[in-house]
N, C-alpha and C positions, 0 to 999 in steps of 0.2 A: 316396313312398311317404305316405300321409296321414294326421293325427293320429289317426283312428278307425282305421284298421289298426293305429295301433303301439297304441292303451290296450288292444283287442282282445289283444292278446300277450302270452305269460307272462313273466315275468323272466328265464328262462332262455333262450327266442329273442331278446327284444330284445338278450340279450348275444350272442350269436352272430352275431345280425342286424349290432352294433356293430362288432363284428370284420370282420364282411362288407366294410361302408363303409368302415372306415380302411385295409384292406387296397387296396379299387378307390380311392380314396382318394390314398394311394400311388404308384398306378401311373399315374393320371390325374396328377399330377404330375412322373414321372418322364417320361411321353409330351408334355408342357407343353416342357420344357426340352430335348429333343432333336427340338420342332416336327412332331413327330408326331399330333398332337391333333385329332382332327377335330372335338368340340364342346365348343368352351372350356366352355360353359355347363353342363356336366354338372357340374364342378368344386363350383359353386355348389349347387348341386342336391345334392352328396351334403353337402357338410358344414352346410346346413339339415337333411338326413336323419339324421345325426350328432346335431346338435343337438335335436331332438325326441326322440330316443330318450335323451339324456341327460337331458334334461330330465322324461320320462316317470320314469325309473329312480329320479331323484332325489325327485321325487314320494312315490313307491310308498317308497322308504327312509326319508322325512321321516314318512310315516303309520304307519311301522312303528314307528318310534320314540316317538310321541306313543303311541301304543297301548302301550308295554311302559312307559312312564312312567304312566302312567293304573294299570295294572295295579300298578306298584310303588307307588304312594301311596295306591291303594285297602288294601293290603294293613298297610298303618304303622298 
């Protein structure tokens, strides 16, 4: 999943996608443990996708917090 695709998604969609990737990662780890994993590089790719989604969500949270603080300062 590319960063441009992630940025175009809504926060709700990103949350759903994040939970999907986490469950996929769990399944991949189980497959790795019982030696049934066909593509071990998929684990690395899923981890990176999880990190990308978390980064975008954190950026959005910081932006919304800074906007809230700006409005509070303007009211004072």
